[in-house]
C-alpha positions in Angstrom: -15.3 0.8 -4.7 -12.7 -1.9 -3.9 -10.0 0.5 -4.8 -11.3 3.0 -2.3 -11.3 0.4 0.5 -7.8 -1.0 -0.4 -6.3 2.5 -0.6 -7.7 3.5 2.8 -5.5 1.1 4.8 -1.9 0.1 4.5 -1.7 -3.6 3.5 1.0 -4.3 6.0 -1.0 -2.9 9.0 -1.2 -5.0 12.1 -4.6 -5.6 13.6 -5.1 -4.3 17.2 -5.7 -6.8 19.9 -9.4 -5.7 20.3 -9.8 -6.7 16.6 -7.8 -9.9 16.7 -10.0 -11.4 19.4 -12.8 -11.5 16.8 -10.8 -14.1 14.9 -10.6 -16.8 17.4 -11.2 -19.3 14.6 -8.2 -18.1 12.5 -4.5 -17.9 12.7 -4.3 -14.2 13.3 -0.7 -14.0 12.3 -1.8 -15.2 8.8 -4.4 -12.5 8.3 -3.3 -9.9 5.8 -5.4 -6.8 5.2 -4.9 -6.9 1.4 -6.0 -10.5 1.1 -8.6 -10.7 4.0 -10.1 -7.2 4.1 -13.6 -8.4 3.3 -13.4 -10.9 6.2 -12.0 -8.3 8.6 -14.6 -5.7 7.6 -17.5 -8.1 7.9 -16.4 -9.5 11.2 -15.9 -6.1 12.8 -19.3 -4.8 11.4 -21.1 -8.0 12.7 -19.3 -8.7 16.0 -16.9 -5.9 16.8 -16.9 -3.9 20.0 -17.3 -0.2 19.9 -13.5 0.1 20.0 -13.1 -2.2 17.0 -15.8 -0.4 15.1 -14.1 3.0 15.9 -10.8 1.5 14.7 -12.4 0.3 11.4 -14.3 3.6 10.8 -11.1 5.5 11.5 -9.1 3.4 9.1 -11.6 3.3 6.2 -14.0 6.1 6.8 -17.8 5.9 6.5 -17.8 6.4 2.7 -15.6 3.3 2.2 -17.7 1.3 4.6 -20.9 2.4 2.9 -19.4 1.4 -0.4 -18.4 -2.0 1.0 -21.9 -2.7 2.3 -23.5 -1.6 -1.0 -21.1 -3.8 -2.9 -21.7 -6.8 -0.7 -25.4 -6.2 -0.3 -25.2 -6.6 3.5 -24.2 -10.2 3.3 -22.9 -11.6 6.6 -25.0 -9.2 8.7 -28.2 -10.1 10.5 -31.3 -8.1 9.8 -30.8 -6.2 13.0 -27.1 -5.4 12.3 -28.0 -4.4 8.7 -30.7 -2.0 9.9 -28.2 -0.5 12.5 -25.6 0.1 9.8 -28.3 1.5 7.5 -28.9 4.2 10.1 -25.3 4.9 11.0 -24.0 4.9 7.4 -27.1 6.4 5.7 -27.7 3.4 3.4 -30.7 3.7 1.1 -33.7 2.2 3.0 -35.3 0.8 -0.1 -32.1 -1.0 -1.1 -31.6 -2.5 2.4 -35.3 -3.6 2.3 -34.6 -5.3 -1.0 -31.6 -7.1 0.4 -33.6 -8.3 3.4 -36.4 -9.5 1.1 -34.1 -11.8 -1.0 -35.3 -15.4 -0.8 -32.0 -16.8 0.3 -31.9 -14.5 3.3 -35.5 -15.4 4.2 -34.5 -19.0 4.6 -31.5 -18.2 6.8 -33.3 -15.7 9.0 -36.4 -17.8 9.3 -34.6 -20.7 11.0 -35.6 -21.7 14.5 -32.9 -21.7 17.1 -33.0 -24.4 19.8 
């Protein structure tokens, strides 16, 4: 799966401005696809604009994104985001439900926000 993702995008590619704005907490010039692809994929799936999502889907393709989500079990995505990507990428509903039922996720998602 990782090979599919790493082959899909040139490691020296520059991130477009509409993607780099998602990394306000990083030195964008230090982000390298080969080394930071998981971070980039997760951030775009969780917080990207439609333009950023289209860019990511165009670079990787839906099969690679589906593989990435399956490999990472939806970590880093909220319940709502994960259900959205389940529909868009045709992720197995039972598998997504199992991820959402994991005890560690229950603690995080059960928190009360001020």
